[in-house]
N, C-alpha and C positions, 0 to 999 in steps of 0.2 A: 503494500499501499505506500503510494506517495505521502510524504508530509507536508503539510502547508508551508508555503515561503513567508516572508514576513510581512509582504504585502496583504495575505489570505490572514496571518494572525491580528493585523493591528484591523479593529473593529471598535466602534464605541458600547456603550451598556445594552443599546437595542440589536446589536449584530450588525448594524450600518457598518459601512470602509470606513475606515477612517485614513488618515494620510501615515507617510512611514517616516522616520526621524530624521530622513535626508532632506526629506520635503516641509520640516517645522509642524510635523505632526497635522497639517489642515486636513482635515476632513473630504474625502473625494478629490484630494490634490496629490497624485504618486505617479509623476512622470506626465503630465501637462493635461491629459483629457480625466472628464471625470469619472470616479470610479463605474458609473454604471454604462459609459462609454466603450469603457474596454473591454474587450471579450474575454472570455477564461480560457485558458490553454490550459493542455493535458490530455490525457486518453479520451481517444473519442471512439466511439462503438459503429459498428457495420451500420446498426438502422440509422442513426442520425446522417450519415454518410450517404445513406441510399435514399433518405426522405430529402435529401440537398439535391442530389443528381437526379431524382424524379423531378423535384421543383423544375432544374434548370433545363431538363430532357422537355418538360411539357413547352417552357417558353423556345426552346429552341427545335422543338418539333412543331409548333405554329408556325413559328418565322421560315422553315426549312420547307413545309409541305406547300405554304402561301408562295415563296419564291417559286420555288421547281413548277408549280401549275399556273403561274403567271408568264414565266418565262418558257413554257412547253405549248401554252395555250396560244402566245403571240409569235410564237413559233423562231423565237432566237435562240442566237447561238450558243452552245454550250456554256463559254467562260461568262457572259453577261449572264444567264441566266443560274450559274452558281453564285457568283458576288451576290446578285440580290440576294440568292435564297440565304447566303451566310450573312449580311448585314439585316437581311430580317431576323433572323436568328437571334442575334447580338440586340436587335431590337425589342423585339417580345420577350427574350431572356431578362433584358434590365426592367424592361416594364413592369411584368410580373414581381419583381422585389420592389419597384419604387411603389408601386401600388398596396404592397403589404406594409412598409414602411411608413407611408402617407396615412393609411389607415391606424398608426400608433400616434397621430398628430405629430410628426415632425416634418420640417417645412421640404419643399421638391428640390432646393438645392443640397439639404444635407442627405436627402434619402436618394437623390442621383450617385451621391460619392458614396453612399453605403452601397448601392447596386453595383457600382461601379467594383469597389472592394471586395465585395462579396462574390462575382458571379464570374469576372473576366476569365480568369485562369480555366472555371470549370467551362464557361463556352467555348472558350478558343480550342481546350483539349477535346469537348464534343463535338467542334465541327471539323477539326482537323481528321477523327475517325470519321465521322461521318461521310464529309466528301472525299476521304480516301476512300472508302469502302465502293461508292458510288463509280468514280471515276476509275478505279480498277478492275472493277467488276466487267465482264464481258458483255458488251453492247447496252449496258445499262444508259450509258450515255445518250444513246440513241431511241431510248424508249420510249414512248406516246401516251398519255395519259390514260387512254383506252389499253394500255398492255398491263398484262399481271405482273412481267415483268418491272416496271416501274415503282408499283406498288411495292412488290417482294423485295427488291433490294432497299427501297428506302425503308422499311420497317426492319430488313437485317442491317442497315446501318445503322439504326437509330437504338436497337438491341445492344449492338455492338458498342456501340458510344456509349452507354449506360452502363456497360461492364467495364469498359475502359475507365471511365470519368469515377468512378464510386472509389477506388483507391485514392484516386485523388484528392476528393472531396475529404475522406477521413483524413488524411494526413494533413489537409489545410486546417479542419477544423482541430484537430487535436494539438494545432499550433495557434489556435485563438485566431486564426485567420478564415478566411470564404465566406461560407455561410454563418458560421458561428459569430459572425461581424452584425448578419442580419437578425440572427435567431434571437437577438436580444429585446428585438421589436415586437416579436409575436408572441401574443399572453393568452 
């Protein structure tokens, strides 16, 4: 079992985080950010990592599918379709996190910063895997919306992206980064 460090031990009579001696003992002032704004680091389980990845996958899949559908329906070439899908994956991924953080009463600018910190690496890994599968799968880039191959490869790529990204999110949450940053806003 891990023993709490000096920051975890510093609290007032009500259990609220207090300051550390190196910062004058001021409550909530240890390292520049209020105690509530600092995510906790420590062991991360697979369940929180899977939930974080599923959250990320939802936004990525919405953007990815919409981008692929738009590009394919407009008969765009592969590169602009892929670029649109990636951009929309980031937009939808960030938007879901911003929406949740805004619901906690945080301003838009702060909510956007939380989303960027929480989701950027997760979305990037997911998009790398997802688009890599689509590009490398024979004939997938030539499939049309009416082809089972289009939907099958897209589904397989998203499943593989989930499997690869979950350990990344576990690692980040264990270090107080990634979705650990956004999690404190979800009550």
